[in-house]
GUSE-18542 format. One record per residue: x, y, z of N, C-alpha, C, O in turn; residue in one letter. Coordinates in Angstrom, 3 decimals, m for minus. Each point is the difference from the previous one (the first is absolute). Layout:
BEGIN
+----------+----------+----------+----------+----------+----------+----------+----------+----------+----------+----------+----------+----+
|     n.c1 |     n.c2 |     n.c3 |    ca.c1 |    ca.c2 |    ca.c3 |     c.c1 |     c.c2 |     c.c3 |     o.c1 |     o.c2 |     o.c3 | aa |
+----------+----------+----------+----------+----------+----------+----------+----------+----------+----------+----------+----------+----+
|        X |        Y |        Z |        X |        Y |        Z |        X |        Y |        Z |        X |        Y |        Z |  a |
...
+----------+----------+----------+----------+----------+----------+----------+----------+----------+----------+----------+----------+----+
END
This chain:
BEGIN
+----------+----------+----------+----------+----------+----------+----------+----------+----------+----------+----------+----------+----+
|     n.c1 |     n.c2 |     n.c3 |    ca.c1 |    ca.c2 |    ca.c3 |     c.c1 |     c.c2 |     c.c3 |     o.c1 |     o.c2 |     o.c3 | aa |
+----------+----------+----------+----------+----------+----------+----------+----------+----------+----------+----------+----------+----+
|   16.910 |  m28.535 |   14.318 |   m0.612 |   m0.882 |   m0.952 |   m0.344 |   m1.253 |    0.815 |    0.751 |   m0.332 |    0.917 |  x |
|   m1.899 |   m0.412 |   m1.220 |   m0.399 |   m1.147 |    0.707 |    0.096 |   m1.233 |   m0.900 |   m0.633 |    0.013 |   m1.055 |  x |
|    1.345 |   m1.034 |    1.372 |    0.088 |   m1.243 |   m0.676 |   m1.172 |   m0.899 |    0.283 |   m0.210 |   m0.280 |    1.180 |  x |
|   m0.568 |   m0.200 |   m2.096 |   m1.035 |   m0.961 |    0.272 |    0.483 |   m1.380 |   m0.066 |    0.594 |   m0.394 |   m1.004 |  x |
|   m0.822 |   m0.402 |    2.060 |    0.423 |   m1.487 |    0.062 |   m1.254 |   m0.691 |   m0.606 |   m1.143 |    0.159 |    0.428 |  x |
|    1.500 |   m0.951 |   m1.486 |   m1.087 |   m0.781 |   m0.553 |    0.275 |   m1.450 |   m0.030 |   m0.701 |   m0.772 |   m0.654 |  x |
|    1.775 |    0.374 |    1.397 |    0.174 |   m1.541 |    0.187 |   m1.126 |   m0.606 |    0.593 |   m0.647 |    0.622 |    0.842 |  x |
|    0.321 |   m1.830 |   m1.204 |   m1.122 |   m0.671 |    0.696 |    0.256 |   m0.195 |    1.451 |    1.141 |   m0.172 |    0.428 |  x |
|   m2.136 |    0.196 |    0.287 |   m0.014 |   m0.177 |    1.458 |    0.146 |   m1.435 |    0.311 |   m0.586 |   m0.791 |   m0.740 |  x |
|    1.267 |    0.351 |    1.704 |    0.290 |   m1.466 |    0.438 |   m0.579 |   m0.291 |    1.300 |   m0.483 |    0.898 |    0.689 |  x |
|    0.510 |   m2.122 |   m0.321 |   m0.537 |   m0.422 |    1.252 |    0.864 |    0.674 |    1.183 |   m0.466 |    0.075 |    1.137 |  x |
|    1.782 |    0.424 |   m1.469 |    0.726 |    0.588 |    1.009 |   m0.508 |    1.435 |    0.259 |    0.313 |    0.574 |    1.043 |  x |
|   m1.049 |   m0.017 |   m1.925 |   m0.490 |    1.356 |    0.193 |   m1.227 |   m0.112 |    0.843 |   m0.928 |   m0.754 |   m0.290 |  x |
|    0.951 |    1.552 |    1.379 |   m1.039 |   m0.084 |    1.057 |   m0.571 |    1.313 |    0.153 |    0.621 |    1.026 |   m0.278 |  x |
|   m1.927 |   m1.054 |    0.766 |   m0.905 |    1.114 |    0.237 |    0.562 |    0.850 |    1.046 |    0.324 |   m0.533 |    1.061 |  x |
|   m0.172 |    1.762 |   m1.224 |    0.578 |    0.952 |    0.997 |   m1.059 |    0.219 |    1.217 |    0.332 |    0.534 |    1.059 |  x |
|   m1.433 |   m0.931 |   m1.289 |   m1.111 |    0.263 |    1.060 |   m0.224 |   m1.340 |    0.897 |   m0.238 |    0.083 |    1.205 |  x |
|    0.327 |   m1.220 |   m1.834 |   m0.265 |   m1.237 |    0.660 |    0.911 |   m1.148 |   m0.089 |   m0.099 |   m0.947 |    0.780 |  x |
|    1.010 |    1.005 |   m1.734 |    0.951 |   m1.015 |   m0.216 |   m0.365 |   m1.118 |   m0.966 |    0.839 |   m0.862 |   m0.260 |  x |
|   m2.115 |    0.836 |   m0.312 |   m0.410 |   m0.975 |   m0.824 |    0.817 |    0.219 |   m1.392 |    0.753 |    0.963 |   m0.145 |  x |
|   m0.946 |   m1.841 |   m0.762 |    0.634 |    0.074 |   m1.285 |   m0.508 |    1.285 |   m0.721 |   m1.202 |    0.259 |   m0.061 |  x |
|    2.171 |    0.538 |   m0.487 |   m0.419 |    1.248 |   m0.654 |   m0.289 |   m0.234 |   m1.500 |    0.775 |   m0.600 |   m0.746 |  x |
|   m1.965 |    1.131 |    0.370 |   m0.383 |   m0.103 |   m1.482 |   m0.100 |    1.424 |   m0.632 |   m0.203 |    0.102 |   m1.210 |  x |
|    0.340 |    0.974 |    1.987 |   m0.006 |    1.410 |   m0.573 |    1.234 |    0.753 |    0.596 |    0.330 |   m0.044 |    1.185 |  x |
|    0.282 |    0.716 |   m2.138 |    1.205 |    0.905 |    0.249 |   m0.538 |    1.418 |   m0.304 |   m0.552 |    0.314 |   m1.054 |  x |
|    0.783 |    0.512 |    2.117 |   m0.465 |    1.470 |   m0.248 |    1.234 |    0.777 |    0.099 |    0.629 |    0.063 |    1.057 |  x |
|   m0.249 |    0.556 |   m2.178 |    1.167 |    0.906 |   m0.035 |   m0.352 |    1.428 |    0.328 |   m0.785 |    0.641 |   m0.699 |  x |
|    1.390 |   m0.134 |    1.800 |   m0.238 |    1.408 |    0.308 |    1.243 |    0.801 |   m0.317 |    1.038 |   m0.583 |   m0.312 |  x |
|   m1.111 |    1.935 |    0.383 |    1.132 |    0.901 |   m0.141 |    1.183 |   m0.378 |    0.900 |    1.156 |    0.144 |   m0.397 |  x |
|   m1.441 |   m0.612 |    1.578 |    0.985 |   m0.199 |    0.987 |    0.415 |   m1.589 |    0.258 |    0.709 |   m0.342 |    0.946 |  x |
|   m1.261 |   m0.584 |   m1.936 |    0.352 |   m1.367 |    0.246 |   m1.270 |   m0.854 |   m0.551 |   m0.769 |    0.391 |   m0.877 |  x |
|    0.708 |   m1.497 |    1.487 |   m1.100 |   m0.893 |   m0.451 |   m0.537 |   m0.746 |    1.279 |    0.629 |   m0.156 |    1.047 |  x |
|   m1.903 |   m0.276 |   m1.322 |   m0.742 |   m0.773 |    1.006 |   m0.408 |   m1.291 |   m0.691 |   m0.217 |    0.005 |   m1.211 |  x |
|    0.103 |   m1.127 |    1.951 |   m0.529 |   m1.255 |   m0.491 |   m1.169 |   m0.345 |    0.800 |    0.067 |    0.132 |    1.222 |  x |
|   m1.181 |   m0.580 |   m1.804 |   m1.246 |   m0.417 |    0.580 |   m0.518 |   m1.392 |   m0.488 |    0.221 |   m0.372 |   m1.153 |  x |
|   m0.900 |   m0.374 |    2.030 |   m0.724 |   m1.126 |   m0.377 |   m1.242 |    0.492 |   m0.699 |   m0.187 |    1.216 |    0.005 |  x |
|   m0.698 |   m2.010 |   m0.613 |   m1.051 |    0.428 |   m0.746 |   m1.011 |    0.631 |    0.857 |   m0.644 |    0.951 |   m0.441 |  x |
|    0.449 |   m1.395 |    1.620 |   m0.948 |    0.515 |    1.030 |    0.333 |    1.499 |    0.300 |   m0.781 |    0.923 |   m0.229 |  x |
|    2.042 |   m0.785 |    0.773 |    0.440 |    1.392 |    0.343 |    0.110 |    0.929 |   m1.168 |   m0.149 |    1.211 |    0.167 |  x |
|    0.410 |   m1.738 |   m1.370 |    0.014 |    0.916 |   m1.198 |   m1.413 |    0.453 |   m0.304 |   m0.160 |    1.175 |   m0.330 |  x |
|   m0.810 |   m1.936 |    0.403 |   m1.354 |    0.504 |   m0.144 |   m0.491 |    0.930 |    1.066 |   m0.716 |    0.968 |   m0.258 |  x |
|    1.136 |   m1.299 |    1.514 |   m0.371 |    0.816 |    1.123 |    0.568 |    1.445 |   m0.151 |   m0.688 |    0.965 |    0.334 |  x |
|    1.898 |   m0.824 |   m0.821 |    0.695 |    1.260 |   m0.037 |   m0.010 |    0.657 |   m1.394 |    0.573 |    1.071 |   m0.198 |  x |
|   m1.252 |   m1.756 |   m0.782 |   m0.014 |    0.381 |   m1.385 |   m0.390 |    1.558 |   m0.237 |    0.633 |    0.673 |   m0.813 |  x |
|   m1.574 |   m0.203 |    1.472 |   m0.493 |    1.360 |   m0.255 |    1.100 |    0.996 |    0.286 |    0.323 |    0.851 |   m0.829 |  x |
|    0.259 |   m0.973 |    2.035 |    1.153 |    0.954 |    0.354 |    1.300 |   m0.266 |   m0.802 |    0.749 |    0.934 |   m0.288 |  x |
|   m0.495 |   m2.162 |   m0.056 |    1.278 |   m0.322 |   m0.747 |   m0.129 |    0.610 |   m1.349 |    0.972 |    0.609 |   m0.446 |  x |
|   m2.134 |   m0.710 |   m0.301 |   m0.136 |    0.417 |   m1.285 |    0.304 |    1.539 |   m0.127 |    0.345 |    0.492 |   m1.074 |  x |
|   m0.492 |    0.241 |    2.229 |    0.213 |    1.514 |   m0.040 |    1.423 |    0.275 |    0.150 |    0.400 |    1.109 |   m0.354 |  x |
|    0.498 |   m2.038 |    0.871 |    1.281 |    0.379 |    0.301 |    1.089 |   m0.911 |   m0.724 |    1.202 |    0.251 |    0.084 |  x |
|   m1.696 |   m1.284 |   m0.772 |    0.975 |   m0.895 |   m0.705 |    0.493 |    0.504 |   m1.277 |   m0.706 |    0.612 |   m0.801 |  x |
|    1.998 |   m0.900 |    0.627 |    0.657 |    0.330 |   m1.393 |   m0.423 |   m1.158 |   m0.896 |   m0.333 |    0.207 |   m1.167 |  x |
|    0.345 |   m1.473 |    1.728 |   m0.343 |   m1.031 |   m0.872 |   m0.548 |   m1.207 |    0.943 |    0.531 |   m0.241 |    1.084 |  x |
|   m1.557 |   m0.445 |   m1.549 |   m0.456 |   m1.125 |    0.690 |    0.151 |   m1.310 |   m0.836 |   m0.541 |   m0.112 |   m1.100 |  x |
|    1.214 |   m0.765 |    1.600 |    0.188 |   m1.421 |   m0.590 |   m0.852 |   m1.022 |    0.623 |    0.355 |   m0.580 |    1.026 |  x |
|   m1.513 |    0.336 |   m1.642 |   m0.952 |   m0.962 |    0.591 |   m0.026 |   m1.362 |   m0.665 |   m0.322 |   m0.119 |   m1.182 |  x |
|    0.665 |   m0.915 |    1.957 |    0.103 |   m1.297 |   m0.422 |   m1.030 |   m0.942 |    0.658 |    0.131 |   m1.222 |    0.065 |  x |
|   m1.165 |    1.929 |    0.411 |   m1.056 |   m0.857 |    0.772 |   m0.573 |   m1.022 |   m0.879 |   m0.457 |   m1.017 |    0.523 |  x |
|    0.423 |    1.178 |   m1.931 |   m0.594 |   m0.974 |   m0.907 |    0.828 |   m1.443 |    0.108 |   m0.450 |   m1.054 |   m0.450 |  x |
|    1.578 |    1.169 |    1.041 |    0.726 |   m1.365 |    0.234 |   m0.723 |   m0.789 |    0.971 |    0.000 |   m1.219 |   m0.167 |  x |
|   m0.681 |    1.760 |    1.257 |   m0.728 |   m0.794 |    0.957 |   m0.925 |   m0.950 |   m0.737 |   m0.059 |   m1.162 |    0.404 |  x |
|   m0.641 |    1.527 |   m1.402 |   m0.806 |   m1.009 |   m0.633 |    0.755 |   m1.171 |   m0.697 |   m0.412 |   m1.160 |    0.022 |  x |
|    1.498 |    1.547 |   m0.611 |    0.982 |   m0.995 |   m0.629 |    0.678 |   m0.871 |    0.979 |    0.135 |   m1.198 |   m0.251 |  x |
|    0.334 |    1.755 |    1.438 |    0.800 |   m0.799 |    0.957 |   m0.915 |   m0.870 |    0.911 |    0.318 |   m1.144 |    0.324 |  x |
|   m1.456 |    1.739 |    0.065 |   m0.797 |   m0.639 |    1.065 |   m1.413 |   m0.439 |   m0.402 |   m0.830 |   m0.419 |    0.806 |  x |
|    0.624 |    0.554 |   m2.170 |   m1.240 |   m0.556 |   m0.565 |   m1.296 |    0.611 |    0.710 |   m1.032 |   m0.650 |    0.173 |  x |
|    1.199 |    1.885 |    0.189 |   m1.173 |    0.713 |    0.562 |   m1.126 |   m0.062 |   m1.159 |    0.244 |    0.249 |   m1.181 |  x |
|   m1.408 |   m0.586 |    1.645 |   m0.996 |   m0.102 |   m0.970 |   m0.157 |   m1.246 |   m0.856 |   m0.971 |   m0.201 |   m0.729 |  x |
|    1.971 |   m0.590 |    0.872 |    0.073 |   m1.217 |   m0.804 |   m1.110 |   m0.912 |    0.405 |   m0.379 |   m0.038 |    1.170 |  x |
|   m0.181 |   m0.740 |   m2.160 |   m0.997 |   m1.025 |    0.369 |    0.515 |   m1.351 |    0.210 |   m0.766 |   m0.911 |    0.310 |  x |
+----------+----------+----------+----------+----------+----------+----------+----------+----------+----------+----------+----------+----+
END
């Protein structure tokens, strides 16, 4: 049985690929991976095929960093 972690990601959660702040948690049968928005997009096709659950908090980037704000 796989337990899905749904607690919000924090600044302490880092991308397993580059070390930037993680905004996506990918739960696999054998554990989980954390990704920044960039690496989550880059690996999305392959991850969708093997993920048990994907927790995507990339919408927080707009809130936290004002991306697209005028």
